[in-house]
Each structure stands twice: as structure tokens, then as C-alpha cells.
N, C-alpha and C positions, 0 to 999 in steps of 0.2 A: 451590392450585397442584397439578397432577397430577404427582406425583413418581415414580410407578412406571412411567410410560411412558418408553422410551428415546428421548427427544426429540433428543438430540445424536447418537446413532448414526443415527437416521433422517435427520438433517439431512445427514451426510456421505455416507451410502449412496445417497441419492436421485440425486445427480449421477453416481455410479458406475453405477447402474442405467440412467439416461439414456445414458451413454456406450456401454454394452454395446448397447442397443437401437439406437443410431445406427450402430454398427459393422456390425451384421447386416443393415442395410437394403441393398437393391441399389444398386450404384454408379450405375446408370442413373437412380435417383431421389433426386437430391441434395436436392430440396425436402422429401422425406419425412424425411431424416436431420436437416435443419435444424429442421423442425416437432418432431420427437422431442426434440431438444436443447432447444429453446425451451420445450417443455411441462415437460420435467424441471426446468429452471431456474425456471420459474414456481411449480411445486410446492415447490421448495426455499425460494423466496422466502416462500411462504405458511407453511411451517413456521417460518422465521425470525421471521416477524410474530407467530406464536403464542408463541414464546419471549419476544419483547419484551413482549407483553401479559401474560404470566404472571410475568415477572421481577419480584421485589420489591426495589426500591432500598434499602429499609431492612432487608432481611432478611439471611440469611447471605451471607458474601462470595462463596462459590462455590455456584452453584445448578444444578439439573438434573444433579447428580453421579451418574456411573455408574462402578462400580469392579468389576473382575473380574481374576483372575489371568491374565497373559499368558504370561510365562516365569517360572514360580514359582521355579525353582532360582536365577535371578538376582535375584529380588525385583522383577521388572518387571511392572507392571500395565496393563491396559487401563482407564485412568482418565481420564474426561472431566468437565468442568465449566466454567461460564463465570462470570466477575465482570463488572462493569459495562463495563470497557474492552473485554474480549473480545467482549461481546454486541454493542456498537456496530459492531465490526469485522466480526462475523458478519453483521450486517444490511447493512453497506456492500457486502460481497461479494455477498450475495444480491440486492440491488438492482442492482448493476452488471451482473451476468452476463447477465440477459435483454437488457439494453439493448446490450451488446457483441455478442451473437448477431444482433440485428436490425441493428445498424450494419454488420456485415460480411456481411449476407445476400446481397448481389449482388456481392460482391468477385470480379472475374474471376480473381484469382490462386489461388482455391481449386480451380478446375477440377474434375476428376473425383474429387479427394480431399477434397471438402467434408465427407464424413462422418467422415474422419480429423481434420480440423481442428476440427469442433464436438465430437467426442468428446474430443480432447485438452484442449480449453477446459474441459469439464466435469470431467475428471480433475484439472486444476489447481485447479479451484474446490473439489473434494472435499478435496484435500490441504491447501489453504489453510484451509478450515473445520476440518479435523482439528487443524492446527497451533494455531489460536486456542483450541481446546477441550481440548487434552491437558493432563493434570495429572501426567504422568509424564515425566521428562526424557528417557529413552530413546525413548519413544513419539513425543515431540515431535521428537527428532532424526531419527528415521526419515522422517517425513513432510516435515520441513524440507529434507531432502536429496532425497527422491524427487520432489519437485515440479520439481526441475531437468530431469528427463528429458522430460516432456511439454512444458515451456517450450522446451528445446532444439530439439525437433521443430517447435514453432510457429514459432520464430525462423528456424530453418534451412530449413524446408519451404515456407514461405509468406511471401513479401516481396520486397525489392528484390534487385539484382544482387549486392550484398555481403553477402547474408544468411548464406551459409555461414561465412564468416570471423567475422561478428558473433556467430553462434550458438556457435562454438567458443570465442570470447573470453569470452562470457557464462558458458559451461559451466566453462572452466578457472578463471576467477577465483572462481566459487561453489563449485567442487570444492575448491580449496585451502582456502577458508575452512571448508568442512564438515569436511575432514580434520582441521584444527586443532581444531575444535570436538569432533570425535569423541575425540580424545586428552583433551581436557578433561572429556568426559562419563565416560570410563572412569576418569580420575583422581579425579573427584568420587565415583564409586561406590566406588573403592578406599578413600578416606579416611572416607566416611560410612556406606557399607554399604547404601545403598538408592537407588533412582531415584525415589522419590516426592517430587514437587515440594512437596507440602504438608508432609510430614515434615521435609524438609531446611530449608524456609523457617521453620518454627517453631523448629527448632534454632537457626538463624542469628539469628532475632530475639530469642530468649530469653537463651541463655547463650553464643551464638557457637559456631561449629564448632570442634572440638578439633583444629585444624590450624595450623600455623606460618603467620604472615602472608605469608611468601614463597611458599608452596605455594598459599595462597588467591589471591594476586595473579596467580600463573601461570594458575591455573584460570580466574579472571575474564577475563584477557586471551585465553585460548582461546575462550571464549563470545563475547566482545566482538569479536574479529576477525572470526569468521563473520557476526555481525549487522551489523558495519560494512560489510562487503562487500555483504551483501544489501541494506542500507538505501537507498542507498550514501552512506556518509560519505567526505568528502574525506580523504586521497588515495587511497581505494579504489574510486573511482567510474568509472574511465575505460571500463569496459565498457558502462555505460548509454547514452551518446549513440549508439554504433554499433548496439547492439541495438535502441534505440527507432526509429531512422530506417530501419533495413532491415527491420523487422517491418511487418505490416499495422497500420493504426491501432488496430484492436481488440486485437491481441496487444500492442501497445505499452501500451495503457491497462490491459489485464489485468496487465502487468508492473509498471507504475509505481504504479497506483492500488490494486492488490490484493496482488500477490506481495511487493512490496518492503515492504509495511507489516508483514509478518511479522518483518522485521528490527528495526524500531523497537518493535513490540509486544514482541518477545522481550527487548529492552534493559530495558524496564520490568519484565517479569515475572521473568526469569531472572537478568540481571546484578545488578539492584538488590536483589531479594529473596533471592537465594541467597548474594550476596556484598556485604552492605551496607557493611563496612568497606573492602573494596577499591574499591567504587563511590565512596565518599567520598575515597579516596586518589587515584584516577585522574580524578576529576571536573574538576579544572582543566585537565588536558591535553585531555580529550574536549570540554570547553566551547571551548577554543581551536581545536581541529580544526573543530568545528561553525561557529564564527563565520567561519573561513577559507572554509569550504564555502559559506556564505551569500553572502559577498562574491564569492568566485570564480565561483560559478554565475551570479550576476546579471551580473557583468562579461562573462563568456564569452557569456551570452545576447545581450548588446548587440552583440557583435562577429559574430554569426552571419549568414550569407547564406542559410541554409536554414531554411525556416519550421519544419520538424519537429525539427531539431537544436536550434533556439532553444528551443523548448518543452521539450525534454529537458533542457537546461541549467538552465531554471527550476526543474525538479524537484529538481536537485542543491542548489539554493539553499533550496528549501522543506523538503527533508529535513534541511538544516542547522538550520532553525528547530525542527523536531520533536526533534531530538537535543538541541539546546540547552535546550529546556524540560524534557526528561527529566533531564538531569544538572545542571540548576540546583538540583534537590533542594528545590523549594518546591511547595506545594499548587497555587498558581496556575500555575506553569510546567508542572507535570505534567498538570493539568487541561487547559491550553491545548494541550499536545502530543497528548493523547488526542483532544481535539476536532479538532486540525489534522490528524491522520490521516484522519479522516472527511471533513473539508472539502477536504483536498488531493485526496483520492480523487475527489470529485465535480467540483471545478474542473478538475483535470487531465483527467479524462474528457471534460468538456464541451469544453475548448479543443482537445485533441488529436483528438477525434472531428470537430469542425466543421472543423479544419484538414484532416483526412483527407478530408472531403467536398469541400473546396476543390481539394485537390491531385488527387483523382480526376477532376475536370472538366477540368484543364488538362494533367495528366500530368507536372507539374514541381514541385519543391519549392523552386526558387530564387526568393527574395523579389523580386528585380528584374524577374521576368517577369510580375508581376502589377501592378495599378494601376487604380483606378476600378472595382473590383468592386462596390461599393455601388449603382452606378448601374444595374447589370444584375441583381443578385441582393440586393436590400435585406434580405430576411429572413435570408439567410445571413450578411450583414455585421453585422446587428444581433445575431444570436446570438453571432457572433465577438466583438463588442465586449463583451457582458455577460460571457462566459466570460473574456475578457481582463481586464476590470476586476475580476473575482472573484480572478484570479491575482495582481493587485497588491494585493489586500486592501483594496478600497475599502469604507469604512463603508456598512453596509446589505447587504453581501453576506457569505456565511458565513465565508470565511478571515479576515475582519477580526477577529472576536471571538477566534479562537484565536491568531492572531499577537499581538494585544494582550495576551492573558494570558500568553503565552510571554515577551514583553518585560518585562511588569510583574514576573513571577515571577523572571526573570533578574536584573533590576535590583537586587532585594532582596539578592542575594548577589555578583553579578558586574557592578558598575557599568560598567566599561570595555567588557566583552563586550556588554552591552546596548545601549550607545551605538553601538559599531561595527556591531552587527546592524542597528541602526535605519537605517543608510545604505542597506540593501537596499530600504527603502521607496521612496527616490528612484530608485534603480537599477531597480527593477521598473516604476516608472512610465515610465521612459525606454524600456525594451524592449518593453513592451506597446504604448504609445501610438505609438511610432516604427514598430512592426511594423504596427499598424493603419493608420497614415498611408500607408506605402509600398504596402501590399496593397489596402486598401479605398478610399482617397480619391485625389484627384488626377485628372489626365487619364485617361480610359478607353483602355486599349491595344486595339488592333484585334483581337488574339487573343482578348480577353474578350468580344467582342460576342455570341457565341452561347452564353455561359454561362448554364446554368439555375439557378434558385433552388432552395431546399430542396424536395424532393418529400415527400409525406405520411410515408413510411417514415422519412425522416431527421428529419422534425419529431417524429415519435413517439419518437425517440431523445433529441432535444434538449430537448423540452418538460419532461420530469420532472426533468432535470438542472438546467435554469435555474430551475424552480420550487423545487427543494431548496435552491439557492444563495440564493434570495431569502427563503424561509421560515426557513432556519436562520440567516440573517444578521439577521433581525428577531427571531427568537424561538428562541435556542439552549437555553433552559431545560430542555426535556425531555431532551436529550442530556446536559447538565450534570448534571442530577438522577441519571441512570444512572451517570455516570463517577465523580462525586465521591467516593462511599464507597470505591470501589476505589482511587482516588488516595490518600485518607487512610490506608487500610491499607498502601499502599506507603511512603508517607512515614514512617509510624510504624516500619515495619520497618527503614527505612534509618537512621532517627535513633537507634533503640535497639539495632540489630544490632551485634554485635562489641564488643571491649573499649572 
């Protein structure tokens, strides 16, 4: 392994460089800005692949570590490193970004501000990658919060008629969560005297932090509240459906498949490893909220008449599964959650993007306005079906393995929660198949007669996503091999940490 090259710094700087290049391109040449952005995202993907190739699953827990003083007087460091869980999320982010840029290539809502749009996407990518790689609590917090700004402009600047209100709602929810977390970050520094994640986690795992349980619980809740809003966990989810339906499809996927994963990733890394005793104490409450979110999201999805809002509610249900597996505190549950973060990113991207292609053809999101689409656009309908079947976790497609592991891992400790969560399997089959029936089958509506099938650019977006859903559904071992050692480390920290 080449350890002296700053791979992780290179990884997050490349999108920043790409964003700067796109911003200096002339407004009259939007295609040049998009090409610069796509090139930067592809080079970033190449670096991510190099990281995966060089990563040693049996080696040290954190690899490619870089450590330099950042604010020495406060003990804050510019410290980066990835374990197996962070690495697969880095790869997910790097894979999705070029596809999102191509998906939104001809979106008419970008107008003359296309260079701002693609630059903002690259900035979000950079901040997400930094959040996955940060090993300093303050460094993580800075980028966790800073990514809200470009996301706010992406939601509020490009999208539907209600985008301004949706962007404000998104920003307010996440800012409140971030401010509570900031208080917890400061409190943690006051009681332990360092921002180093690795130092604090070692202290917590060995002899426990020398702090009263009440203070530790308060600090845990400060972190957890911010992550629950970002994730989103019921009942802190209400900003998501509005933001998703008012954004462009590419922005919505960026938010649900990439940005929101920072919340669930942070639960695994920061809540469990810094506060193992508090995590065990609050686990039953969080498991209950996760199960409510699973059922609530699935039931609300069935009731929707808007195709994009329906898909947004399915994500609330799926995030419930991810959080359920994390706080089940079992190896299978957490491995399933880590895998679910990747699989949900791919399946949601596939379903939301193909739905976006569909809506762009008719200009309406109302499900009742469709019907018989498969007769005029069979490839679009087939892609929609595969993505939908992946969303309901059909065996043979990627989400099945992760959902199965989450339920098995949960059942080992929370029998009732696992049984209730299993009801979502039936509910998801209802909302996906009923949606497909209403939109794609039945008599063809006259308004759909001229609908075009997927064009080569759209096929180039969908083909890799469908291929990944099938490959990871049949053979998830490579991802599990990378994730499992990090999961075991987390489980050990939770089981041994605290009195």
C-alpha cells in the first residue's frame, strides 16, 4: 500500500477543483461546464477505485491515515482515515456522482445557471467525502454542517414551484439539529480535552469516559438528534418529502442516496463508539422509533397520489431499517445496515431517476395521469420494474441481502421489533406493484401515445445501476468482506465500553 501519498486529501480536493473550473467557464457555454464537472467526478471515481484496490480488509482498522495540526491551541487536527464502512460509502458517492451529472444533463430547469448547479453538486460531493473520512470530531462537524449550504441552493434554485419553501424547511430542520450537535461537540471537548475521534473512542472502549452517566447521555442525545434529522428518523423526517419532490431528480437522489447517509454513518461511528453505554441505554427507544418509521413510511407511500412523493416516503421506511440494524447492536444487524446504506443508495437512485425520466416526458407527477406506458416505452417500463422490485427487496436484487441481515440481527435481541418491521415486506410489495400497475399497465391513455422510450444518455445512467443491483444481489461477498471487520470493531467497542 502506498501510505505516503495523501489519497484522501486528493479524493475530496478533486471535486473542489472541478467546481472551481466549472464556475469560471463562460455562462454561454453550459456544455463546457458540465463536461468539466463530469471529468472531475470521473477522476474522483478513479481515485476511489484505487483506494478500494489498495485497502486491506485484514489490516488496520483505519487506513490511508493523514494527520496534521489544524487548530493546535484547541487540539483540533486535520486527520483523515477510512475503515471498511467509510470506504464503501466513499465508493457509493464516487459511483453515483457521474451518473447524477449525466442524468441531469439536459434538465431545462438548469437554464443559464448550469455551471452553478454542477459546481454545487461537486461541492456537496467533496463535503460528503470529507465527512466519511474525518477522524476529528470538530473537522467532521464543520463539513457535516457546511454541506447544507450548497444543498440549500440546489433545492431552492433548481426545481418545482414550491422549491423555495422546501429549501427553507430543509435548512431549518438541519440547522437546528446541527446547533444541538455543536453544543454536544463543545461539551465533549470540555469533558475529555480533545477532538480526536480515535483517542476518545479508545478511552470509551477501555475504561470509559470519566464523566457522569447523565452528562454522557446528554452528549449522546446532542449527537443523535442531529443525525436523526439528517438520516431522517421518524418523527424528524417531515422535511424530506417536500425537499425530494421539489428538487430536480438528480438533486433528490444526491440528497437521499448520498447526503442522508452521512447521518446513519455517523450513528455507527460517533454515537456507538464515543458513547457505548448511552447507546445501549437508549437503544430500545431508538429501535422503537425506527420500527415506527418503517411502517409509517410504507403506509404513507401506499396512500400517495404523487409518484415522486411516494418514492420519498419509501426512503423514510428504508432509513428505518438502516437505523434498526445499527441499534440492534448485533454483528448481523450492523453489517446489514452498512450494506443497506450502499444498496439503498443504488436502488433509490435507480427508481427516482427513472421516475424522473418518466415525469419529464409528461410534465406531471400525478399517478392517475399515467397508464399503459409499457406499451409505448417498454425499456423505460422494464427499468422501472427492476428498480421497483429492488426497492421491495426481492431476492436476487441487492437490498434483499441487507434487509435480511437487518431482520435476522434484530430478531436476536428485539423479537417484537423484528416481527413488526417484517410487515413492511408486505407493505412495500403493495406500494411498488400497485404503482407499477397504475402507471405502466392497463389501457393506454391518449396523452401517452407520443411518449418516447429511454434515449442512449438515459440508458447510460440506468444500465450501471441495474447491473449493480443484480451483481450485489447475487454476490454481496466483496462488500461484506470490506465492511465486516469495521462492524466487529464497533460491536466490540459497544459491548466493552462503559461500566
